[in-house]
Kinemage of the C-alpha trace (Angstrom):
@kinemage 1
@onewidth
@group {chain A} dominant
@subgroup {mainchain}
@vectorlist {calphas} color= white
{ca met a 1} P -17.726 -0.540 19.016
{ca leu a 2} L -16.941 -1.529 15.475
{ca asp a 3} L -19.897 -1.309 13.134
{ca tyr a 4} L -19.099 -3.789 10.362
{ca ser a 5} L -21.019 -2.258 7.516
{ca thr a 6} L -18.889 -2.196 4.408
{ca thr a 7} L -18.971 -2.836 0.681
{ca pro a 8} L -17.924 -5.956 -1.223
{ca arg a 9} L -15.049 -3.924 -2.743
{ca val a 10} L -13.684 -3.023 0.715
{ca asn a 11} L -14.116 -6.624 1.903
{ca asn a 12} L -12.163 -7.896 -1.116
{ca ala a 13} L -9.309 -5.418 -0.621
{ca thr a 14} L -9.124 -6.201 3.112
{ca ser a 15} L -9.029 -9.923 2.376
{ca gln a 16} L -6.192 -9.501 -0.131
{ca leu a 17} L -4.223 -7.257 2.226
{ca ser a 18} L -4.623 -9.683 5.131
{ca lys a 19} L -2.909 -12.411 3.065
{ca val a 20} L 0.070 -10.102 2.505
{ca leu a 21} L 0.288 -9.010 6.140
{ca thr a 22} L 0.231 -12.592 7.399
{ca ser a 23} L 2.748 -13.959 4.872
{ca thr a 24} L 6.121 -15.274 6.036
{ca thr a 25} L 7.969 -12.520 4.152
{ca thr a 26} L 6.034 -9.707 5.798
{ca phe a 27} L 6.178 -11.423 9.189
{ca trp a 28} L 9.985 -11.443 9.260
{ca phe a 29} L 10.289 -7.829 8.138
{ca leu a 30} L 7.757 -6.533 10.658
{ca leu a 31} L 8.943 -8.585 13.617
{ca gly a 32} L 12.608 -9.156 12.751
{ca ser a 33} L 13.767 -5.603 12.079
{ca met a 34} L 13.343 -1.981 13.069
{ca pro a 35} L 11.580 0.534 10.792
{ca val a 36} L 13.665 3.000 8.776
{ca leu a 37} L 12.671 6.526 9.738
{ca thr a 38} L 14.354 8.591 7.011
{ca leu a 39} L 11.964 8.271 4.068
{ca ser a 40} L 10.239 11.171 2.344
{ca ala a 41} L 7.879 11.573 -0.609
{ca asn a 42} L 7.186 14.322 -3.117
{ca gly a 43} L 4.157 14.517 -5.395
{ca leu a 44} L 1.184 14.072 -3.066
{ca pro a 45} L 0.510 15.929 0.185
{ca arg a 46} L -0.783 12.960 2.202
{ca val a 47} L 1.431 9.920 1.685
{ca asp a 48} L 2.581 7.578 4.452
{ca ile a 49} L 5.796 5.666 3.777
{ca ser a 50} L 7.264 3.047 6.059
{ca ala a 51} L 10.236 0.790 5.435
{ca trp a 52} L 12.021 -2.047 7.157
{ca val a 53} L 15.540 -3.330 6.420
{ca leu a 54} L 16.335 -6.969 7.079
{ca gly a 55} L 19.815 -8.078 6.077
{ca ser a 56} L 20.336 -7.021 2.456
{ca gln a 57} L 16.604 -6.597 1.753
{ca met a 58} L 14.159 -3.781 2.332
{ca met a 59} L 10.353 -3.803 2.485
{ca val a 60} L 8.549 -0.536 1.735
{ca ser a 61} L 4.906 0.333 2.411
{ca ile a 62} L 3.430 3.327 0.569
{ca val a 63} L -0.099 4.448 1.419
{ca asn a 64} L -2.066 7.311 -0.147
{ca leu a 65} L -3.899 8.898 2.781
{ca gly a 66} L -6.084 11.012 0.514
{ca tyr a 67} L -9.753 10.192 0.331
{ca val a 68} L -9.850 10.216 -3.467
{ca gly a 69} L -7.791 8.328 -6.013
{ca ser a 70} L -4.902 10.051 -7.690
{ca asp a 71} L -2.843 9.508 -10.822
{ca ala a 72} L -0.079 11.752 -9.472
{ca arg a 73} L 3.478 10.537 -9.669
{ca val a 74} L 5.198 10.266 -6.311
{ca ser a 75} L 8.963 10.201 -5.875
{ca ile a 76} L 10.400 8.596 -2.762
{ca thr a 77} L 13.869 8.869 -1.318
{ca leu a 78} L 14.747 5.392 -0.095
{ca his a 79} L 17.335 4.059 2.317
{ca glu a 80} L 20.701 3.181 0.809
{ca ala a 81} L 19.857 -0.523 1.256
{ca ala a 82} L 17.356 -0.285 -1.620
{ca lys a 83} L 19.157 -1.127 -4.853
{ca ser a 84} L 16.551 -2.967 -6.926
{ca leu a 85} L 12.934 -4.104 -6.877
{ca ser a 86} L 12.500 -7.850 -6.643
{ca thr a 87} L 8.877 -8.359 -5.583
{ca thr a 88} L 5.646 -6.418 -5.278
{ca leu a 89} L 3.617 -7.945 -2.456
{ca trp a 90} L 0.381 -6.037 -3.063
{ca gly a 91} L -0.912 -3.158 -5.140
C-alpha cells in the first residue's frame, strides 16, 4: 500500500519531474533507444547515471542517491556520442 503523506516541497518536485518524464523528448529517448551501460562517476559514492543514445543525441540522467544534499563535484565519463550540451531538461 502506498501511504501518500508527503510535503509540499516533495509534491512540487514530483510535479516538475513528471512534466519532464512525459515530454516528447524524453518519450523518444526512453522508448526509442537502448540505455548506454558504460558510464561511471567519480566524486560521490552513491550516484546513479543512466544514458540513452538516439541518433546523434544523448540523454543523460544523473541522480544523487545520498540522503543529504552535497556540493561535491562529480565527474562523469560519457559515451563518445556526447559532444556538447544543448538542453537541460530538469535540475
